[in-house]
MDAnalysis code that builds the backbone (N, CA, C; Angstrom):
import MDAnalysis as mda
import numpy as np

u = mda.Universe.empty(537, n_residues=179, atom_resindex=np.repeat(np.arange(179), 3), trajectory=True)
u.add_TopologyAttr("name", ["N", "CA", "C"] * 179)
u.add_TopologyAttr("resid", np.arange(1, 180))
u.add_TopologyAttr("resname", ["MET", "SER", "LYS", "SER", "LYS", "TYR", "GLN", "GLU", "ASN", "LEU", "ILE", "LYS", "THR", "VAL", "MET", "ASP", "LYS", "SER", "TRP", "GLY", "ASN", "THR", "TRP", "GLU", "GLU", "ALA", "VAL", "GLN", "GLU", "TRP", "ASP", "ILE", "ILE", "ASP", "CYS", "ALA", "GLU", "ASP", "ASN", "SER", "LEU", "SER", "ARG", "SER", "CYS", "ILE", "CYS", "GLY", "LYS", "GLU", "GLN", "ILE", "LYS", "TYR", "LEU", "TYR", "ARG", "LEU", "HIS", "ASN", "ARG", "LYS", "THR", "ASN", "GLN", "TRP", "LEU", "PHE", "PRO", "ILE", "GLY", "SER", "SER", "CYS", "ILE", "LYS", "LYS", "PHE", "GLN", "ARG", "LYS", "ASP", "LEU", "GLN", "GLU", "LYS", "THR", "ALA", "THR", "THR", "GLU", "ALA", "MET", "PHE", "LYS", "LEU", "LEU", "HIS", "ALA", "VAL", "GLY", "ASN", "ASN", "GLN", "TYR", "LEU", "GLN", "LEU", "SER", "SER", "ASP", "LEU", "PHE", "SER", "ARG", "LYS", "LEU", "LEU", "LYS", "GLU", "LEU", "TYR", "ASP", "GLN", "GLY", "ALA", "PHE", "LYS", "ALA", "THR", "SER", "TYR", "ASN", "HIS", "TYR", "ASN", "PRO", "LYS", "ASN", "ASP", "TYR", "ASP", "PHE", "LEU", "LEU", "LYS", "MET", "PHE", "ASN", "LYS", "ARG", "ALA", "LYS", "ILE", "VAL", "LEU", "VAL", "HIS", "CYS", "SER", "ARG", "LYS", "LYS", "LEU", "GLN", "GLN", "PHE", "PHE", "LEU", "ILE", "GLN", "LEU", "ASN", "HIS", "PHE", "TRP", "ASN", "ARG", "SER"])
u.atoms.positions = np.array([
    [-1.262, 6.405, -13.824],
    [-2.187, 5.421, -13.563],
    [-2.241, 5.105, -11.945],
    [-3.398, 5.065, -11.402],
    [-3.504, 4.970, -10.021],
    [-3.392, 3.556, -9.555],
    [-2.993, 3.306, -8.323],
    [-2.863, 2.021, -7.756],
    [-4.163, 1.627, -7.228],
    [-4.378, 0.206, -7.349],
    [-5.595, -0.285, -6.774],
    [-5.632, -0.263, -5.134],
    [-6.753, -0.408, -4.572],
    [-6.838, -0.477, -3.225],
    [-6.032, -1.522, -2.578],
    [-5.998, -2.754, -3.326],
    [-5.244, -3.884, -2.868],
    [-3.657, -3.634, -2.843],
    [-3.256, -2.988, -3.960],
    [-1.945, -2.713, -4.243],
    [-1.454, -1.720, -3.108],
    [-2.260, -0.637, -2.869],
    [-1.903, 0.294, -1.798],
    [-1.779, -0.405, -0.444],
    [-2.720, -1.333, -0.148],
    [-2.586, -2.063, 1.219],
    [-1.438, -2.872, 1.176],
    [-1.076, -3.542, 0.146],
    [0.235, -4.368, 0.047],
    [1.491, -3.488, 0.461],
    [1.468, -2.473, -0.370],
    [2.757, -1.538, -0.178],
    [2.899, -1.105, 1.179],
    [1.738, -0.596, 1.798],
    [1.739, -0.154, 3.044],
    [2.220, -1.107, 4.178],
    [1.563, -2.280, 4.034],
    [1.980, -3.426, 4.965],
    [3.283, -3.845, 4.959],
    [3.784, -3.989, 3.720],
    [5.256, -4.411, 3.395],
    [6.248, -3.371, 3.977],
    [5.913, -2.080, 3.633],
    [6.790, -1.006, 4.070],
    [6.831, -0.802, 5.702],
    [5.616, -0.933, 6.082],
    [5.607, -0.760, 7.608],
    [6.334, -1.947, 8.294],
    [6.519, -3.115, 7.763],
    [7.276, -4.147, 8.365],
    [8.607, -4.352, 7.946],
    [9.025, -3.523, 7.100],
    [10.469, -3.555, 6.503],
    [11.389, -2.540, 7.046],
    [12.647, -2.791, 6.812],
    [13.747, -1.854, 7.147],
    [13.925, -0.863, 6.228],
    [13.913, -1.274, 4.907],
    [14.159, -0.355, 3.643],
    [13.238, 0.827, 3.501],
    [13.661, 1.773, 2.980],
    [12.932, 3.033, 2.735],
    [12.215, 3.112, 1.509],
    [12.580, 2.240, 0.626],
    [11.859, 2.194, -0.746],
    [11.250, 0.774, -0.964],
    [10.345, 0.599, -1.919],
    [9.826, -0.550, -2.242],
    [10.846, -1.562, -2.773],
    [11.769, -1.160, -3.605],
    [12.794, -1.802, -4.088],
    [13.657, -2.360, -2.984],
    [14.037, -1.692, -1.965],
    [14.859, -2.110, -1.001],
    [13.959, -3.216, 0.008],
    [12.773, -2.745, 0.303],
    [11.980, -3.589, 1.173],
    [11.800, -4.925, 0.738],
    [11.331, -5.046, -0.491],
    [11.135, -6.491, -1.142],
    [12.141, -7.401, -1.008],
    [13.358, -6.886, -0.908],
    [14.636, -7.693, -0.934],
    [14.814, -8.357, 0.488],
    [14.130, -7.939, 1.405],
    [14.275, -8.383, 2.868],
    [13.405, -9.635, 3.045],
    [12.577, -10.132, 2.154],
    [11.653, -11.085, 2.582],
    [12.031, -12.507, 1.906],
    [11.646, -13.561, 2.748],
    [11.813, -14.896, 2.220],
    [10.508, -15.700, 2.411],
    [10.209, -16.629, 1.639],
    [8.956, -17.497, 1.751],
    [9.446, -18.500, 2.688],
    [8.635, -18.727, 3.681],
    [9.006, -19.668, 4.894],
    [8.137, -20.985, 4.410],
    [6.858, -20.849, 4.246],
    [5.952, -22.000, 3.939],
    [4.710, -21.480, 3.421],
    [4.002, -22.540, 2.922],
    [2.616, -22.283, 2.381],
    [1.560, -23.307, 2.687],
    [0.389, -22.950, 2.931],
    [-0.582, -23.811, 3.106],
    [-1.642, -23.545, 1.998],
    [-2.520, -24.688, 1.821],
    [-3.558, -24.501, 0.861],
    [-4.877, -24.704, 1.457],
    [-5.696, -23.439, 1.014],
    [-7.039, -23.386, 1.503],
    [-7.936, -23.595, 0.468],
    [-8.456, -24.946, 0.251],
    [-9.481, -25.264, -0.781],
    [-10.806, -24.570, -0.427],
    [-11.087, -24.174, 0.747],
    [-12.342, -23.624, 1.132],
    [-12.409, -22.035, 0.638],
    [-11.136, -21.574, 0.356],
    [-11.050, -20.216, 0.022],
    [-11.680, -19.227, 0.955],
    [-11.509, -19.617, 2.183],
    [-12.030, -18.742, 3.281],
    [-11.172, -17.542, 3.786],
    [-9.921, -17.561, 3.399],
    [-8.899, -16.540, 3.945],
    [-8.729, -15.390, 2.874],
    [-8.344, -14.408, 3.550],
    [-8.025, -13.061, 2.700],
    [-6.543, -12.691, 2.794],
    [-5.935, -12.278, 1.692],
    [-4.545, -11.795, 1.668],
    [-4.364, -10.607, 2.391],
    [-3.074, -10.333, 2.830],
    [-2.911, -9.141, 3.706],
    [-3.255, -7.868, 2.895],
    [-3.423, -7.965, 1.767],
    [-3.879, -6.879, 0.836],
    [-5.291, -6.565, 0.857],
    [-6.056, -7.550, 1.362],
    [-7.512, -7.353, 1.460],
    [-8.195, -8.346, 0.384],
    [-7.540, -8.733, -0.594],
    [-8.183, -9.645, -1.489],
    [-8.731, -10.866, -0.901],
    [-9.974, -11.180, -1.141],
    [-10.604, -12.414, -0.534],
    [-10.365, -13.761, -1.336],
    [-10.675, -14.665, -0.607],
    [-10.783, -16.011, -1.305],
    [-9.422, -16.444, -1.973],
    [-8.315, -16.388, -1.239],
    [-6.876, -16.880, -1.779],
    [-6.884, -18.312, -1.509],
    [-6.360, -19.074, -2.422],
    [-6.229, -20.544, -2.220],
    [-4.766, -20.931, -1.554],
    [-3.813, -20.202, -1.941],
    [-2.410, -20.450, -1.433],
    [-2.008, -19.424, -0.408],
    [-1.889, -19.855, 0.670],
    [-1.587, -18.962, 1.967],
    [-0.059, -19.047, 2.291],
    [0.653, -17.989, 1.713],
    [2.200, -18.090, 1.884],
    [2.446, -17.277, 3.151],
    [3.392, -17.702, 3.960],
    [4.072, -17.071, 4.963],
    [5.485, -16.599, 4.780],
    [5.687, -15.181, 4.789],
    [7.003, -14.678, 4.556],
    [7.600, -14.048, 5.843],
    [8.880, -14.155, 5.856],
    [9.616, -13.634, 6.990],
    [10.636, -12.526, 6.551],
    [10.742, -11.365, 7.289],
    [11.641, -10.494, 6.962],
    [12.895, -10.652, 7.816],
    [13.972, -11.006, 7.079],
    [15.180, -11.367, 7.861],
    [15.800, -10.192, 8.525],
    [15.492, -8.940, 8.294],
    [16.165, -7.804, 8.946],
    [15.274, -7.245, 10.153],
    [13.918, -7.353, 10.135],
    [13.059, -6.866, 10.968],
    [12.514, -7.963, 11.943],
    [12.526, -9.190, 11.485],
    [11.885, -10.377, 12.178],
    [10.450, -10.327, 12.157],
    [9.840, -9.548, 11.056],
    [8.319, -9.473, 11.020],
    [7.768, -10.535, 9.972],
    [6.420, -10.687, 10.143],
    [6.003, -11.783, 9.347],
    [4.730, -11.252, 8.384],
    [4.671, -11.793, 7.282],
    [3.384, -11.508, 6.457],
    [2.663, -12.794, 6.443],
    [1.426, -12.761, 6.708],
    [0.507, -14.098, 6.617],
    [-0.807, -13.620, 6.675],
    [-1.750, -14.105, 5.912],
    [-1.431, -14.771, 4.692],
    [-1.207, -13.846, 3.572],
    [-0.363, -14.200, 2.701],
    [-0.081, -13.407, 1.460],
    [-0.220, -14.287, 0.233],
    [-0.954, -13.909, -0.801],
    [-1.197, -14.672, -1.824],
    [-0.080, -14.630, -2.927],
    [-0.062, -15.456, -3.997],
    [0.960, -15.514, -4.784],
    [0.851, -14.223, -5.815],
    [-0.403, -13.818, -6.077],
    [-0.462, -12.601, -6.799],
    [0.329, -11.292, -6.297],
    [0.312, -11.274, -4.830],
    [1.052, -10.212, -4.199],
    [2.462, -10.422, -4.231],
    [2.791, -11.710, -4.096],
    [4.419, -12.102, -4.178],
    [4.872, -11.782, -5.390],
    [4.174, -11.892, -6.423],
    [4.657, -11.553, -7.851],
    [4.772, -9.971, -7.980],
    [4.165, -9.271, -7.160],
    [4.388, -7.741, -7.177],
    [5.779, -7.377, -6.612],
    [6.389, -8.259, -5.869],
    [7.663, -8.128, -5.303],
    [8.736, -8.017, -6.477],
    [8.352, -8.660, -7.609],
    [9.177, -8.620, -8.886],
    [10.656, -9.234, -8.584],
    [10.581, -10.345, -7.829],
    [11.801, -11.221, -7.520],
    [11.652, -12.458, -8.103],
    [12.468, -12.761, -9.005],
    [12.420, -14.060, -9.736],
    [12.596, -15.282, -8.710],
    [13.235, -15.225, -7.753],
    [13.408, -16.322, -6.785],
    [12.201, -16.565, -5.996],
    [11.496, -15.520, -5.724],
    [10.120, -15.823, -4.969],
    [9.020, -16.369, -5.992],
    [9.209, -15.829, -7.131],
    [8.167, -16.280, -8.314],
    [8.432, -17.659, -8.660],
    [9.710, -18.101, -8.682],
    [10.030, -19.538, -8.813],
    [9.528, -20.452, -7.646],
    [9.809, -19.902, -6.611],
    [9.231, -20.758, -5.275],
    [7.820, -20.832, -5.299],
    [7.068, -19.865, -5.604],
    [5.560, -19.958, -5.535],
    [5.160, -20.940, -6.755],
    [5.718, -20.876, -7.764],
    [5.423, -21.782, -8.922],
    [5.703, -23.325, -8.558],
    [6.884, -23.468, -7.969],
    [7.248, -24.814, -7.404],
    [6.340, -25.252, -6.322],
    [6.019, -24.480, -5.388],
    [5.218, -25.000, -4.292],
    [3.794, -25.258, -4.886],
    [3.170, -24.440, -5.686],
    [1.915, -24.760, -6.265],
    [1.938, -26.031, -7.103],
    [2.992, -26.252, -7.764],
    [3.269, -27.557, -8.615],
    [3.336, -28.722, -7.715],
    [3.863, -28.544, -6.552],
    [4.050, -29.593, -5.367],
    [2.637, -29.972, -5.002],
    [1.736, -29.015, -4.718],
    [0.345, -29.212, -4.210],
    [-0.437, -30.053, -5.367],
    [-0.205, -29.624, -6.528],
    [-0.819, -30.155, -7.752],
    [-0.558, -31.737, -7.840],
    [0.818, -31.967, -7.608],
    [1.285, -33.383, -7.653],
    [0.865, -34.163, -6.415],
    [0.769, -33.497, -5.151],
    [0.196, -34.079, -4.053],
    [-1.273, -34.475, -4.384],
    [-2.070, -33.659, -4.888],
    [-3.498, -33.946, -5.186],
    [-3.475, -35.185, -6.186],
    [-2.692, -35.116, -7.114],
    [-2.585, -36.355, -8.196],
    [-2.367, -37.607, -7.546],
    [-1.431, -37.538, -6.550],
    [-1.023, -38.901, -5.900],
    [-2.224, -39.167, -4.953],
    [-2.796, -38.251, -4.214],
    [-3.907, -38.473, -3.360],
    [-5.197, -39.017, -3.952],
    [-5.341, -38.568, -5.239],
    [-6.440, -39.152, -6.169],
    [-6.207, -40.317, -6.858],
    [-4.989, -40.860, -6.546],
    [-4.559, -42.046, -7.320],
    [-4.636, -41.961, -8.738],
    [-4.292, -40.689, -9.294],
    [-4.105, -40.551, -10.674],
    [-2.982, -41.201, -11.284],
    [-3.051, -41.613, -12.471],
    [-1.930, -42.293, -13.097],
    [-0.855, -41.205, -13.507],
    [0.299, -41.318, -12.815],
    [1.323, -40.365, -12.944],
    [2.289, -40.594, -14.241],
    [2.438, -39.566, -14.868],
    [3.285, -39.540, -16.017],
    [4.459, -38.612, -15.767],
    [5.643, -38.945, -16.061],
    [6.725, -37.891, -15.896],
    [6.707, -36.961, -17.178],
    [5.786, -36.064, -17.080],
    [5.633, -35.098, -18.220],
    [5.465, -33.738, -17.449],
    [5.385, -32.893, -18.177],
    [5.405, -31.366, -17.812],
    [4.020, -30.938, -17.213],
    [3.043, -31.798, -17.380],
    [1.799, -31.603, -16.749],
    [1.930, -31.708, -15.193],
    [2.743, -32.551, -14.630],
    [2.887, -32.650, -13.178],
    [4.264, -32.316, -12.757],
    [5.218, -32.260, -13.555],
    [6.619, -32.241, -13.240],
    [7.462, -31.148, -13.984],
    [8.468, -30.754, -13.363],
    [9.400, -29.832, -13.940],
    [10.679, -30.205, -13.321],
    [11.867, -29.751, -14.130],
    [13.141, -29.911, -13.487],
    [13.286, -29.220, -12.126],
    [12.630, -28.049, -11.877],
    [12.692, -27.478, -10.641],
    [11.932, -28.156, -9.705],
    [10.861, -28.772, -10.003],
    [9.999, -29.560, -8.917],
    [10.715, -30.685, -8.495],
    [11.451, -31.415, -9.501],
    [12.233, -32.600, -9.170],
    [13.389, -32.179, -8.157],
    [13.981, -31.108, -8.495],
    [15.109, -30.625, -7.643],
    [14.619, -30.236, -6.293],
    [13.464, -29.587, -6.152],
    [12.866, -29.253, -4.949],
    [12.585, -30.415, -4.081],
    [11.917, -31.529, -4.809],
    [11.706, -32.792, -4.001],
    [12.928, -33.424, -3.523],
    [13.952, -33.425, -4.356],
    [15.259, -33.874, -3.886],
    [15.803, -33.087, -2.739],
    [15.828, -31.749, -2.893],
    [16.236, -30.961, -1.750],
    [15.437, -31.062, -0.540],
    [14.244, -31.272, -0.596],
    [13.428, -31.425, 0.568],
    [13.576, -32.889, 1.209],
    [14.248, -33.820, 0.539],
    [14.299, -35.172, 1.191],
    [13.300, -36.131, 0.758],
    [12.609, -35.903, -0.320],
    [11.575, -36.739, -0.942],
    [12.137, -38.054, -1.340],
    [13.569, -38.114, -1.676],
    [13.989, -39.284, -2.220],
    [14.804, -39.863, -0.992],
    [14.427, -41.209, -0.735],
    [15.093, -41.917, 0.352],
    [16.106, -42.830, -0.017],
    [17.193, -43.156, 0.686],
    [18.062, -44.030, 0.541],
    [17.489, -45.417, 0.713],
    [17.702, -46.209, -0.448],
    [17.167, -47.634, -0.411],
    [18.275, -48.413, -1.083],
    [17.972, -49.839, -0.976],
    [18.924, -50.652, -1.812],
    [18.744, -50.539, -3.249],
    [17.535, -50.066, -3.655],
    [17.175, -49.978, -4.977],
    [18.040, -48.947, -5.646],
    [18.445, -47.836, -4.921],
    [19.239, -46.740, -5.421],
    [20.689, -46.890, -4.891],
    [21.021, -48.094, -4.410],
    [22.462, -48.170, -3.822],
    [22.651, -47.158, -2.695],
    [21.583, -47.125, -1.847],
    [21.587, -46.186, -0.704],
    [22.016, -44.812, -0.978],
    [21.752, -44.300, -2.144],
    [22.150, -42.872, -2.570],
    [20.912, -42.299, -3.164],
    [20.172, -41.443, -2.589],
    [19.057, -40.801, -2.991],
    [19.244, -40.006, -4.370],
    [20.373, -39.546, -4.517],
    [20.892, -38.774, -5.633],
    [20.624, -39.508, -6.874],
    [20.945, -40.923, -6.734],
    [20.709, -41.855, -8.036],
    [19.260, -41.648, -8.476],
    [18.277, -41.754, -7.656],
    [16.953, -41.695, -7.932],
    [16.637, -40.189, -8.656],
    [17.104, -39.240, -8.082],
    [16.986, -37.845, -8.601],
    [17.560, -37.773, -10.051],
    [18.779, -38.267, -10.145],
    [19.481, -38.303, -11.501],
    [18.741, -38.998, -12.532],
    [18.223, -40.255, -12.092],
    [17.507, -41.085, -12.992],
    [16.262, -40.423, -13.544],
    [15.620, -39.854, -12.559],
    [14.235, -39.242, -12.951],
    [14.498, -37.852, -13.782],
    [15.555, -37.184, -13.492],
    [15.877, -35.931, -14.168],
    [16.286, -36.455, -15.585],
    [16.953, -37.576, -15.821],
    [17.447, -38.143, -17.203],
    [16.068, -38.432, -17.926],
    [15.139, -39.175, -17.237],
    [14.012, -39.541, -17.901],
    [13.049, -38.496, -18.305],
    [13.054, -37.427, -17.291],
    [12.211, -36.240, -17.748],
    [12.795, -35.511, -18.806],
    [14.069, -35.429, -19.047],
    [14.770, -34.707, -20.140],
    [14.449, -35.445, -21.333],
    [14.386, -36.848, -21.371],
    [14.105, -37.557, -22.462],
    [12.701, -37.614, -22.838],
    [11.809, -37.287, -22.041],
    [10.405, -37.420, -22.160],
    [9.957, -36.980, -23.540],
    [10.440, -35.764, -23.938],
    [9.911, -35.280, -25.148],
    [10.517, -35.970, -26.426],
    [11.545, -36.660, -26.192],
    [12.141, -37.358, -27.318],
    [11.811, -38.701, -27.564],
    [11.522, -39.446, -26.572],
    [11.053, -40.900, -26.576],
    [9.758, -41.019, -25.846],
    [8.966, -42.097, -26.221],
    [7.864, -42.394, -25.394],
    [8.395, -43.586, -24.322],
    [8.146, -43.316, -23.084],
    [8.351, -44.410, -21.997],
    [7.517, -45.532, -22.205],
    [8.213, -46.809, -22.142],
    [7.443, -48.166, -22.217],
    [6.486, -48.187, -21.041],
    [5.555, -48.963, -21.157],
    [4.450, -49.000, -19.946],
    [5.148, -49.581, -18.707],
    [6.003, -50.439, -18.840],
    [6.553, -50.933, -17.392],
    [7.275, -49.888, -16.737],
    [7.948, -48.927, -17.579],
    [8.750, -47.907, -16.984],
    [7.814, -46.793, -16.316],
    [6.703, -46.512, -16.947],
    [5.587, -45.690, -16.423],
    [5.240, -46.313, -15.170],
    [4.884, -47.508, -15.118],
    [4.316, -48.082, -14.037],
    [5.268, -47.943, -12.833],
    [6.555, -48.386, -13.103],
    [7.596, -48.185, -12.062],
    [7.688, -46.766, -11.549],
    [7.608, -45.774, -12.426],
    [7.714, -44.434, -11.909],
    [6.494, -44.040, -11.032],
    [5.427, -44.616, -11.389],
    [4.192, -44.389, -10.544],
    [4.382, -44.938, -9.173],
    [4.796, -46.162, -9.184],
    [5.146, -46.784, -7.802],
    [6.083, -46.014, -7.058],
    [7.055, -45.669, -7.757],
    [8.224, -44.895, -7.087],
    [7.739, -43.625, -6.479],
    [7.006, -42.859, -7.287],
    [6.350, -41.563, -6.700],
    [5.387, -41.706, -5.580],
    [4.561, -42.818, -5.689],
    [3.728, -43.041, -4.556],
    [4.310, -43.314, -3.367],
    [5.583, -44.046, -3.409],
    [6.184, -44.450, -2.116],
    [7.022, -43.133, -1.721],
    [7.632, -42.433, -2.553],
    [8.511, -41.363, -2.183],
    [7.758, -40.158, -1.628],
    [6.519, -39.770, -2.297],
    [5.778, -38.757, -1.853],
    [5.009, -38.971, -0.495],
    [4.714, -40.290, -0.426],
    [4.077, -40.744, 0.810],
    [5.101, -40.652, 2.028],
    [6.281, -40.992, 1.848],
    [7.274, -40.709, 2.898],
    [7.529, -39.201, 3.131],
    [7.558, -38.493, 1.995],
    [7.786, -36.958, 2.145],
    [6.783, -36.275, 2.843],
    [5.536, -36.434, 2.473],
    [4.581, -35.721, 3.169],
    [3.924, -36.260, 4.454],
    [4.512, -37.354, 4.745],
    [4.029, -37.978, 6.094],
    [5.215, -38.054, 6.969],
    [6.374, -37.329, 6.815],
    [7.568, -37.275, 7.611],
    [7.341, -36.461, 8.977],
    [6.416, -35.649, 8.968],
    [6.186, -34.773, 10.094],
    [5.393, -35.372, 11.038],
])
């Protein structure tokens, strides 16, 4: 089975910027550094595919080379579980950001949240120390994780949902406006 033009472009670009001599070695050298969202779909991936929405920036820790923009479809071709999880979490974060920006009613459900997304939010500092959480952001993370895990078993009462929405509006506002 022959490779597509896009796949050939991806392989050539990655190999040219990598230390490893094989695809399997080369893809292990790359880390996702960040991602931007292009709702206008005006950019093209390094492979040549047009109209990509998520513009990832990858860095090679051995050669100090960069790949930008690279789409999540090409990142999947690296066949690395850690990179695939990072792209899924990043894209879920954008979805959550849009829900907050559109003043959507937030529910702690799998439509907008996952355990990995909650962990990423915690790791990125989205939870702030306040008197409410006894000045320990991990208390908020643990509470939300516990509520998320119970979500399938019990229905949250209305006041708890309202409290969660207010919490996320405040926390996400702090998180995305910190720069």
